[in-house]
MARDOTOR-431914 format. One line per field, with one value per residue: x, y, z of N, C-alpha, C in turn; residue number from 1. Coordinates in pm, 1 decimal. Layout:
nxx c(X,...)
nyy c(Y,...)
nzz c(Z,...)
caxx c(X,...)
cayy c(Y,...)
cazz c(Z,...)
cxx c(X,...)
cyy c(Y,...)
czz c(Z,...)
seq c(NUM,...)
//
This chain:
nxx c(435.5,429.2,343.8,385.6,607.8,491.2,540.0,550.1,298.3,15.6,-75.3,-348.7,-430.3,-312.5,-392.6,-514.0,-700.1,-652.8,-393.6,-418.6,-521.5,-319.5,-102.8,-202.2,-220.4,44.2,163.0,105.4,265.1,379.2,154.9,54.7,240.7,201.1,-60.4,-41.4,107.3,-77.5,-270.7,-139.2,-82.2,-340.9,-478.1,-339.7,-393.8,-676.8,-698.8,-618.7,-785.9,-1044.5,-1054.6,-1197.1,-1464.7,-1467.7,-1419.2,-1652.2,-1855.8,-1781.5,-1832.6,-2111.1,-2199.3,-2121.0,-2282.0,-2534.5,-2580.1,-2493.9,-2168.0,-1871.4,-1700.1,-1595.8,-1638.9,-1502.8,-1396.3,-1306.0,-1160.7,-1072.9,-772.9,-527.3,-370.5,-490.8,-451.9,-549.2,-715.8,-813.3,-1092.9,-1191.3,-1473.0,-1721.0,-1925.6,-2248.1,-2449.3,-2620.9,-2446.8,-2250.1,-2380.3,-2331.6,-2378.7,-2643.7,-2778.8,-2764.4,-2454.1,-2478.8,-2624.7,-2960.0,-3218.4,-3400.0,-3313.0,-3326.7,-3116.7,-2964.8,-2873.0,-3029.3,-2871.8,-2697.5,-2839.9,-2847.9,-2577.1,-2506.5,-2659.7,-2530.7,-2291.0,-2098.7,-1996.7,-1783.1,-1560.4,-1348.3,-1191.2,-987.2,-767.8,-707.3,-632.3,-406.7,-237.2,-196.8,-344.9,-568.0,-693.8,-798.1,-962.4,-1092.6,-1175.8,-1430.6,-1346.9,-1412.2,-1567.6,-1407.2,-1574.1,-1718.0,-1513.3,-1404.6,-1572.1,-1514.4,-1482.2,-1235.6,-1171.9,-1268.8,-1084.3,-883.4,-927.4,-795.5,-543.2,-489.7,-496.3,-782.5,-1065.0,-1200.9,-1405.9,-1572.0,-1648.5,-1860.3,-1956.0,-2078.9,-2273.7,-2425.3,-2530.1,-2774.4,-2807.3,-2892.8,-3165.3,-3247.9,-3225.5,-3388.9,-3633.5,-3576.7,-3544.7,-3337.7,-3068.4,-2782.4,-2742.6,-2856.5,-2699.5,-2446.8,-2483.8,-2612.5,-2589.9,-2314.6,-2172.8,-2254.0,-2145.5,-1879.0,-1834.0,-1811.0,-1590.5,-1386.4,-1379.7,-1274.2,-1012.2,-906.8,-895.1,-783.3,-638.2,-488.3,-649.6,-896.3,-943.8,-971.5,-1202.8,-1394.3,-1387.7,-1493.8,-1749.3,-1846.8,-1874.6,-2068.3,-2274.9,-2330.3,-2435.1,-2663.9,-2666.9,-2652.3,-2808.2,-2722.2)
nyy c(856.6,1075.8,1379.8,1688.3,1962.8,2232.7,2490.8,2434.4,2384.2,2463.3,2806.1,2866.0,2688.6,2749.6,2831.0,2904.2,2711.5,2485.4,2436.9,2331.0,2074.2,1980.1,1954.1,1752.8,1535.3,1516.2,1406.7,1145.3,1025.7,777.3,614.0,709.8,611.1,334.2,324.2,388.5,170.8,-38.6,46.6,14.5,-262.4,-385.3,-270.6,-377.2,-646.2,-650.4,-566.8,-793.6,-996.7,-903.3,-877.6,-1054.8,-986.9,-713.6,-717.5,-848.9,-669.0,-452.4,-545.8,-579.8,-316.6,-197.3,-332.1,-259.9,22.0,298.9,449.0,523.8,277.2,348.3,616.8,929.4,1191.8,1521.3,1568.6,1690.7,1641.2,1550.1,1829.7,2003.2,1930.6,1842.9,1557.9,1273.4,1094.2,752.7,567.7,310.8,367.2,471.6,617.9,787.2,876.2,1174.6,1279.5,1478.9,1715.6,1726.5,1763.8,1818.5,1813.3,1642.0,1326.9,1218.3,1022.6,814.0,944.0,1019.7,1000.2,783.9,460.9,138.4,-85.1,62.6,136.9,-95.4,-140.0,88.7,49.4,-146.8,-28.8,-94.4,60.5,191.3,30.7,67.1,260.7,148.0,163.9,434.1,441.2,273.1,423.6,640.0,866.5,843.8,700.8,400.8,463.5,772.5,1123.6,1176.0,1265.2,1585.0,1780.1,2052.6,2281.9,2264.2,2246.3,2497.2,2640.3,2572.6,2614.6,2759.6,2558.8,2325.5,2293.3,2150.7,1884.5,1831.3,1765.4,1501.1,1207.0,1165.8,941.1,612.3,532.0,648.5,787.8,964.3,865.5,630.4,718.3,880.5,715.2,696.3,927.5,1007.5,956.2,1126.5,1381.9,1375.3,1504.5,1767.1,2080.3,2272.9,2127.7,2150.9,2378.6,2304.8,2085.1,2204.7,2392.9,2263.5,1970.8,1913.2,2053.5,1892.4,1645.2,1714.2,1738.5,1473.1,1403.3,1563.9,1465.6,1216.5,1288.2,1363.0,1125.1,924.7,612.6,288.5,79.4,198.2,250.7,-9.7,-86.0,95.7,18.1,-241.1,-180.7,-38.3,-233.9,-400.7,-218.0,-167.3,-409.2,-402.1,-491.0,-333.7,-47.7,212.9)
nzz c(-321.5,-150.1,26.8,-144.9,-84.0,118.6,15.8,-250.3,-334.6,-545.7,-579.9,-539.2,-350.8,-116.0,186.5,521.2,605.5,442.3,522.6,780.7,732.2,573.4,751.3,914.1,735.3,663.0,885.6,850.3,656.0,606.7,580.5,343.7,161.0,187.9,105.4,-167.4,-256.0,-216.5,-397.2,-646.0,-644.7,-621.8,-837.3,-1054.7,-1008.4,-1036.1,-1299.1,-1436.9,-1325.9,-1377.3,-1647.6,-1833.4,-1772.2,-1822.2,-2095.2,-2184.9,-2103.2,-2258.6,-2518.9,-2508.1,-2463.6,-2702.9,-2884.2,-2798.0,-2834.1,-3051.3,-3055.4,-2852.5,-2645.3,-2400.8,-2166.8,-2142.3,-1939.1,-1836.9,-1525.9,-1196.7,-1029.8,-782.0,-629.3,-802.2,-1062.0,-1393.3,-1536.7,-1739.9,-1669.3,-1671.8,-1768.4,-1820.4,-2098.7,-2038.0,-2133.0,-2403.4,-2706.0,-2692.2,-2469.3,-2281.5,-2405.5,-2419.3,-2186.6,-1821.7,-1623.1,-1415.3,-1355.8,-1343.2,-1179.6,-1396.7,-1618.1,-1954.3,-2121.2,-2055.1,-2156.1,-2238.0,-2156.3,-2009.2,-1778.8,-1628.3,-1588.6,-1442.2,-1218.3,-1065.8,-1039.2,-1222.8,-1418.7,-1317.8,-1330.1,-1530.9,-1411.6,-1274.8,-1430.9,-1417.4,-1151.6,-1149.7,-1308.0,-1143.2,-1124.1,-971.3,-661.6,-491.3,-279.5,-176.7,-202.7,-441.2,-774.2,-906.9,-1171.4,-1346.6,-1335.9,-1094.1,-907.6,-924.5,-767.1,-509.4,-156.5,66.8,254.9,131.6,-70.1,43.0,-3.9,-233.2,-169.7,-162.5,-373.0,-580.4,-536.1,-628.9,-473.8,-172.0,157.2,103.7,-140.4,-66.0,117.4,-47.3,-243.6,-365.2,-505.1,-764.1,-759.1,-556.0,-668.0,-882.0,-926.4,-943.9,-1100.3,-1160.0,-1166.2,-1155.0,-994.0,-746.5,-683.0,-656.4,-450.1,-238.8,-226.8,-282.6,-68.4,148.0,79.1,95.1,366.3,449.0,292.2,396.7,652.4,601.9,526.8,769.7,904.6,751.3,650.4,597.4,695.2,720.7,453.0,354.6,492.1,385.5,119.8,129.1,230.4,14.3,-186.4,-65.9,-46.1,-315.3,-382.7,-245.0,18.7,233.6,387.9,377.1)
caxx c(317.5,432.1,299.7,488.3,630.4,386.8,575.1,534.4,155.8,-33.8,-114.1,-490.6,-455.0,-242.1,-471.4,-505.2,-784.3,-580.0,-273.0,-454.5,-531.2,-185.5,-24.6,-260.2,-181.1,192.0,197.9,78.8,335.5,396.2,28.1,44.2,323.1,131.5,-181.8,-2.9,146.5,-201.6,-335.5,-68.9,-99.5,-477.3,-518.5,-282.2,-470.0,-810.3,-684.3,-612.5,-901.0,-1169.0,-1043.8,-1308.5,-1587.9,-1451.8,-1436.3,-1793.7,-1932.6,-1745.2,-1904.5,-2253.9,-2219.1,-2104.9,-2398.8,-2656.9,-2602.3,-2378.3,-2081.8,-1753.4,-1720.2,-1560.5,-1672.7,-1389.5,-1435.5,-1203.3,-1183.3,-961.4,-704.8,-443.0,-304.9,-561.0,-413.1,-659.6,-692.2,-930.1,-1144.0,-1247.1,-1588.6,-1796.0,-2031.7,-2381.8,-2545.1,-2613.3,-2329.8,-2256.6,-2482.1,-2299.4,-2432.9,-2789.2,-2835.2,-2673.1,-2339.1,-2523.3,-2726.7,-3070.5,-3294.6,-3490.6,-3253.4,-3351.2,-2990.0,-2906.8,-2912.3,-3087.6,-2763.2,-2640.1,-2915.9,-2803.7,-2437.5,-2503.6,-2726.6,-2431.6,-2169.0,-2000.3,-1937.1,-1662.5,-1449.9,-1231.0,-1110.9,-868.1,-655.6,-672.4,-563.3,-274.1,-158.0,-166.0,-436.3,-668.2,-671.0,-923.1,-1044.9,-1062.1,-1283.8,-1458.6,-1298.7,-1517.9,-1536.7,-1350.3,-1679.7,-1752.4,-1392.8,-1387.1,-1658.8,-1473.1,-1441.5,-1096.5,-1158.8,-1291.3,-962.6,-796.6,-948.0,-703.0,-412.5,-474.3,-551.8,-924.8,-1087.7,-1310.0,-1514.4,-1547.3,-1760.6,-1969.8,-2010.4,-2167.5,-2386.6,-2506.3,-2542.3,-2903.8,-2808.1,-2971.1,-3306.6,-3270.5,-3234.5,-3463.4,-3746.9,-3526.6,-3527.2,-3202.9,-2985.3,-2647.8,-2746.4,-2883.3,-2581.2,-2337.3,-2512.6,-2668.4,-2536.3,-2168.7,-2125.3,-2276.3,-2044.1,-1749.0,-1821.0,-1758.7,-1457.1,-1292.5,-1369.3,-1179.9,-876.5,-862.3,-886.9,-745.3,-540.1,-511.4,-761.4,-1018.3,-960.8,-1024.3,-1340.4,-1478.0,-1394.5,-1589.7,-1881.8,-1889.1,-1919.8,-2193.8,-2375.8,-2365.6,-2514.5,-2783.0,-2662.0,-2662.0,-2906.4,-2657.9)
cayy c(943.1,1164.6,1515.8,1782.1,2066.1,2336.0,2600.9,2388.9,2372.7,2574.3,2920.0,2869.9,2598.1,2795.7,2909.2,2848.7,2592.1,2375.7,2412.4,2242.7,1937.0,1945.3,1909.2,1625.9,1433.0,1507.2,1318.4,1006.5,1004.1,633.9,560.3,747.4,518.8,205.2,342.3,380.8,32.6,-114.4,87.4,-48.9,-407.2,-428.8,-231.4,-479.0,-769.4,-637.9,-559.7,-931.5,-1074.7,-853.1,-861.2,-1117.5,-910.6,-587.1,-748.6,-880.7,-544.7,-371.2,-599.3,-552.2,-172.5,-169.1,-387.5,-194.7,157.1,355.4,534.2,457.5,188.7,419.8,757.4,1002.3,1327.3,1593.5,1584.1,1755.8,1547.2,1603.2,1958.4,2079.1,1885.3,1782.7,1427.7,1214.6,978.3,651.4,490.3,252.6,457.9,425.4,712.0,803.4,951.1,1321.1,1306.8,1601.9,1830.1,1710.7,1774.8,1863.5,1729.8,1543.7,1235.4,1199.9,899.8,820.1,1026.7,958.0,984.0,655.2,352.0,21.8,-155.5,157.0,135.3,-212.5,-116.9,190.3,-6.7,-219.3,51.5,-157.2,163.6,241.6,-63.6,117.4,351.6,80.0,213.2,562.6,411.4,220.8,535.5,731.5,980.4,820.1,595.5,327.4,535.8,914.6,1209.8,1159.0,1380.3,1667.4,1850.8,2185.7,2378.1,2257.6,2274.0,2643.0,2696.8,2520.7,2705.6,2736.4,2429.3,2219.4,2275.8,2055.0,1751.0,1816.7,1726.8,1357.5,1159.9,1135.5,798.1,543.1,534.4,733.5,800.8,1034.0,778.2,535.0,790.7,939.8,618.4,719.2,1068.6,1028.4,957.8,1244.0,1505.5,1345.8,1594.3,1904.1,2140.8,2328.6,2026.0,2201.2,2472.8,2231.0,2004.2,2292.2,2468.3,2181.4,1835.9,1915.4,2083.8,1776.1,1546.4,1761.3,1708.3,1337.2,1402.2,1624.5,1370.6,1113.1,1342.5,1365.8,990.9,825.0,509.2,171.3,0.3,270.1,227.9,-145.3,-83.7,166.7,-62.9,-349.0,-119.1,-1.0,-356.6,-442.0,-118.8,-188.1,-531.3,-377.5,-560.3,-231.8,54.5,342.9)
cazz c(-320.0,-34.6,0.3,-187.9,16.7,123.1,-74.8,-388.5,-367.0,-628.5,-496.3,-504.9,-238.6,3.6,282.4,656.6,617.9,379.6,602.0,892.8,680.3,523.6,866.7,958.6,639.1,665.5,996.6,810.1,529.7,589.4,533.0,202.3,84.9,189.4,25.0,-308.4,-282.0,-229.3,-522.1,-757.6,-636.9,-649.4,-972.1,-1142.8,-984.9,-1094.4,-1444.9,-1483.7,-1281.0,-1433.9,-1792.9,-1907.0,-1748.9,-1894.0,-2237.6,-2206.9,-2093.1,-2375.6,-2634.5,-2488.9,-2483.9,-2845.9,-2953.1,-2750.9,-2886.1,-3122.2,-2974.6,-2796.3,-2530.5,-2278.5,-2150.2,-2085.5,-1898.6,-1761.6,-1382.9,-1127.7,-941.8,-675.6,-651.9,-904.4,-1195.8,-1468.7,-1598.0,-1803.0,-1596.1,-1759.9,-1724.7,-1930.0,-2144.7,-2001.0,-2188.2,-2548.1,-2749.8,-2674.8,-2366.9,-2208.3,-2478.9,-2422.5,-2052.5,-1716.3,-1593.6,-1317.6,-1407.3,-1250.3,-1195.4,-1510.6,-1723.5,-2084.2,-2192.5,-2016.4,-2245.4,-2171.1,-2088.1,-1913.3,-1653.1,-1552.8,-1550.7,-1336.4,-1099.9,-987.3,-1042.5,-1310.4,-1504.3,-1253.5,-1346.6,-1604.1,-1331.0,-1224.9,-1511.6,-1358.5,-1026.0,-1183.7,-1360.1,-1034.0,-1123.3,-868.8,-563.0,-476.0,-182.2,-168.0,-248.8,-583.0,-851.6,-964.4,-1296.1,-1317.1,-1306.3,-952.4,-829.6,-925.5,-664.1,-378.9,-49.9,106.0,322.9,33.2,-150.6,112.6,-61.7,-345.9,-116.8,-185.6,-499.3,-574.1,-527.0,-695.7,-377.1,-56.0,250.4,36.1,-243.8,0.3,175.3,-154.2,-352.1,-431.2,-543.8,-885.3,-720.0,-471.6,-746.0,-1004.9,-944.4,-936.4,-1232.3,-1174.4,-1103.1,-1128.5,-882.2,-622.8,-653.2,-615.5,-327.5,-131.7,-218.2,-275.2,66.9,234.4,42.7,140.2,508.6,455.8,231.7,490.7,763.6,557.9,532.0,909.2,962.9,651.7,683.1,514.1,746.4,684.2,309.7,338.6,541.6,289.3,-2.0,156.5,240.4,-121.0,-253.3,-3.6,-81.0,-455.3,-388.3,-162.8,145.0,338.4,359.0,359.7)
cxx c(312.6,376.2,415.6,503.7,522.5,415.2,554.9,388.7,114.4,-89.6,-260.5,-523.9,-393.9,-328.4,-467.8,-585.6,-713.2,-458.6,-301.9,-460.1,-395.9,-100.3,-72.1,-216.1,-30.4,237.0,177.7,144.8,355.3,270.4,6.6,122.8,256.0,7.4,-149.9,38.9,22.3,-271.8,-271.2,-95.3,-239.7,-527.4,-462.8,-360.3,-606.0,-805.7,-685.3,-740.8,-1030.9,-1166.6,-1155.3,-1438.8,-1582.6,-1472.1,-1583.3,-1878.8,-1905.7,-1822.4,-2053.0,-2285.2,-2216.4,-2225.4,-2524.3,-2683.5,-2478.2,-2296.6,-1964.4,-1788.4,-1697.8,-1603.5,-1553.8,-1432.1,-1323.7,-1246.6,-1059.2,-903.8,-623.8,-371.9,-366.6,-526.1,-531.7,-619.1,-822.5,-971.6,-1208.5,-1365.3,-1643.7,-1905.1,-2167.7,-2490.8,-2528.7,-2489.7,-2353.8,-2362.4,-2457.9,-2354.6,-2586.1,-2853.5,-2730.4,-2557.0,-2375.0,-2632.8,-2834.0,-3140.7,-3393.7,-3438.9,-3266.2,-3223.2,-2923.4,-2961.1,-2972.0,-2982.2,-2701.8,-2710.1,-2872.2,-2661.1,-2427.4,-2560.4,-2627.1,-2294.1,-2058.8,-1932.6,-1807.0,-1540.4,-1328.8,-1143.1,-991.8,-745.5,-610.9,-593.9,-421.2,-182.2,-118.2,-252.4,-537.6,-618.2,-801.1,-1018.3,-997.9,-1179.0,-1305.6,-1412.9,-1414.1,-1472.2,-1485.8,-1455.2,-1712.6,-1631.7,-1368.3,-1469.0,-1623.0,-1444.9,-1295.7,-1079.0,-1176.7,-1166.5,-865.9,-811.9,-854.3,-560.9,-383.9,-538.8,-700.3,-947.2,-1201.6,-1432.0,-1473.8,-1663.3,-1882.4,-2035.0,-2110.9,-2292.0,-2480.7,-2520.6,-2673.5,-2918.9,-2896.0,-3120.3,-3339.9,-3293.9,-3319.2,-3577.4,-3707.4,-3501.1,-3384.7,-3103.6,-2847.6,-2644.5,-2765.0,-2762.2,-2470.1,-2360.2,-2562.6,-2599.9,-2384.6,-2117.5,-2144.4,-2173.5,-1907.8,-1727.7,-1763.5,-1616.7,-1351.7,-1274.2,-1270.2,-1036.8,-820.2,-831.4,-829.7,-635.1,-577.8,-629.0,-893.6,-1047.1,-1021.5,-1170.9,-1434.5,-1491.9,-1496.3,-1731.3,-1935.4,-1944.0,-2054.5,-2307.3,-2423.0,-2453.7,-2641.7,-2785.9,-2665.1,-2760.0,-2843.2,-2552.3)
cyy c(1028.5,1301.2,1599.1,1888.0,2173.4,2447.6,2563.8,2368.5,2486.7,2683.9,2917.5,2777.7,2647.5,2889.2,2837.4,2720.0,2470.1,2338.0,2318.0,2096.8,1888.5,1888.7,1773.7,1512.2,1409.8,1411.4,1171.4,974.6,855.9,567.9,593.3,651.8,381.3,211.2,329.5,238.6,-54.5,-81.0,17.7,-198.8,-449.7,-383.2,-329.7,-609.3,-763.1,-626.5,-700.6,-1007.7,-1033.3,-841.9,-932.4,-1039.7,-778.7,-607.6,-773.6,-754.4,-456.1,-415.3,-564.8,-405.0,-139.4,-219.0,-307.3,-59.4,209.3,446.3,456.2,367.7,263.7,566.2,823.7,1145.9,1392.1,1608.1,1648.1,1659.9,1621.0,1731.2,2037.9,2039.8,1817.7,1646.0,1378.9,1090.6,883.1,581.3,416.3,350.6,397.2,515.0,720.2,885.7,1101.5,1361.6,1439.2,1726.3,1829.5,1718.2,1818.7,1767.1,1619.3,1457.4,1215.1,1068.1,915.1,904.1,954.3,939.0,849.3,544.3,236.0,-55.1,-66.8,156.0,18.0,-191.8,-18.2,135.0,-75.6,-152.9,-13.0,-55.5,217.3,152.6,-5.1,213.3,282.9,122.8,350.9,543.9,364.2,332.4,633.0,855.0,968.9,715.0,517.0,400.1,680.7,995.0,1190.3,1283.2,1455.1,1730.2,1991.0,2289.2,2381.5,2288.2,2424.5,2709.7,2646.9,2635.2,2675.9,2598.4,2313.3,2191.2,2177.6,1914.6,1726.1,1783.4,1578.6,1318.9,1130.7,984.8,744.6,541.9,617.6,723.2,856.6,946.2,680.9,604.9,845.8,844.7,635.9,863.9,1095.8,1037.7,1084.2,1370.0,1488.5,1443.2,1741.1,1958.0,2191.9,2238.3,2079.6,2291.8,2400.4,2146.4,2091.4,2354.0,2383.5,2045.7,1834.2,1951.5,1967.0,1667.4,1586.0,1738.8,1568.4,1330.0,1457.6,1536.5,1260.1,1163.7,1338.2,1225.9,884.7,732.8,384.5,88.3,67.5,250.8,90.2,-150.3,-17.9,88.8,-175.3,-293.6,-81.1,-121.5,-400.7,-347.1,-138.4,-310.6,-522.8,-460.0,-464.5,-127.5,187.0,336.3)
czz c(-193.0,-74.1,-53.3,-78.7,6.4,23.0,-221.7,-428.4,-459.4,-539.0,-453.2,-387.0,-108.5,87.0,416.5,673.0,560.0,463.5,718.2,846.0,629.5,637.8,916.3,866.7,643.8,776.1,961.4,676.3,501.1,535.5,385.2,114.0,75.9,101.2,-123.9,-345.6,-302.7,-361.0,-642.5,-759.9,-679.6,-786.8,-1074.7,-1130.9,-1054.1,-1246.8,-1504.8,-1450.2,-1349.4,-1586.0,-1870.6,-1893.2,-1825.1,-2043.3,-2270.1,-2204.2,-2214.8,-2499.1,-2626.7,-2513.7,-2632.5,-2925.1,-2921.7,-2815.4,-2956.0,-3030.9,-2919.5,-2678.5,-2400.9,-2284.2,-2082.6,-2055.6,-1818.9,-1616.1,-1320.6,-1024.5,-835.6,-718.5,-765.9,-1046.4,-1264.8,-1523.6,-1659.5,-1724.8,-1696.1,-1693.9,-1845.6,-1969.8,-2112.3,-2058.8,-2340.0,-2583.5,-2738.2,-2572.6,-2295.1,-2276.6,-2479.2,-2285.0,-1952.3,-1694.9,-1495.3,-1378.8,-1302.0,-1277.2,-1310.8,-1624.9,-1857.6,-2165.6,-2163.0,-2106.7,-2166.0,-2091.8,-1980.6,-1779.1,-1565.0,-1501.4,-1434.6,-1206.1,-1007.5,-990.4,-1125.8,-1401.7,-1446.8,-1279.0,-1419.6,-1524.2,-1266.1,-1305.7,-1463.1,-1229.6,-1053.9,-1231.1,-1250.8,-1029.2,-1009.9,-769.6,-553.5,-381.3,-172.3,-218.8,-398.5,-659.2,-917.7,-1096.2,-1260.5,-1276.7,-1157.7,-864.1,-820.0,-816.0,-523.7,-281.2,-16.4,169.0,224.9,-49.3,-86.2,55.1,-179.2,-299.5,-140.3,-318.3,-483.4,-580.8,-612.0,-604.7,-256.0,40.3,176.7,-70.6,-184.3,52.9,69.3,-272.3,-429.0,-477.3,-664.8,-854.8,-642.1,-553.5,-871.8,-1031.6,-944.0,-1076.0,-1253.2,-1101.2,-1064.7,-1005.9,-748.8,-583.9,-594.6,-478.0,-210.6,-117.3,-202.4,-135.0,164.1,206.2,100.3,290.3,528.6,400.3,327.4,614.3,727.5,565.6,673.5,962.6,868.4,701.7,605.4,562.7,716.9,535.4,283.1,380.7,441.0,159.0,14.5,162.4,103.3,-196.2,-197.2,-39.6,-224.2,-472.4,-303.6,-35.0,262.1,295.2,327.6,251.2)
seq c(1,2,3,4,5,6,7,8,9,10,11,12,13,14,15,16,17,18,19,20,21,22,23,24,25,26,27,28,29,30,31,32,33,34,35,36,37,38,39,40,41,42,43,44,45,46,47,48,49,50,51,52,53,54,55,56,57,58,59,60,61,62,63,64,65,66,67,68,69,70,71,72,73,74,75,76,77,78,79,80,81,82,83,84,85,86,87,88,89,90,91,92,93,94,95,96,97,98,99,100,101,102,103,104,105,106,107,108,109,110,111,112,113,114,115,116,117,118,119,120,121,122,123,124,125,126,127,128,129,130,131,132,133,134,135,136,137,138,139,140,141,142,143,144,145,146,147,148,149,150,151,152,153,154,155,156,157,158,159,160,161,162,163,164,165,166,167,168,169,170,171,172,173,174,175,176,177,178,179,180,181,182,183,184,185,186,187,188,189,190,191,192,193,194,195,196,197,198,199,200,201,202,203,204,205,206,207,208,209,210,211,212,213,214,215,216,217,218,219,220,221,222,223,224,225,226,227,228,229,230,231,232)
//
């Protein structure tokens, strides 16, 4: 999982801002290799260890409401490549056609079981398959939908130099995002112009400082945050 050569990057990523981050990441090529090894090892481990829980949640979702067990959505990965992200379905079938791309607190599209699953971030479990496949990493900038990636500034495009993650600095800091935007009418506009730039500050900070120990720290913080053992 080393970086590809600069000349091989897609043209839309080739700018001076991305180049600065590219050089910083290039100096940590060894960390990239270790990061991928950890992703493979732990995704295989969790596939086995969590299989009973995944099966139980799947059954409950199917009983609770009509529709598929898994929610699949197009997201943008490393180097601007598209992929399908996997989550447990927590909303009614065809929810994307019945409201904004962003989910807000009290969203009526969320099912009864979905509220519990989202509360403890259990809907993210199926992403271990995305990690195993190589589309994602356990830690990294959360993958966005193409609509939002199209609005990235030159510097924001640097986040596409590394695989997107299941969790990140921004995920922890904005764990209450649904509540923050629950009273906003134009959710997409506020997310794009206000929330996304704030998230990107954390994402770019991670690019500058990434390493296996930081990944471990963020993974632990994510678990504690989901269990409400921390405030942030």
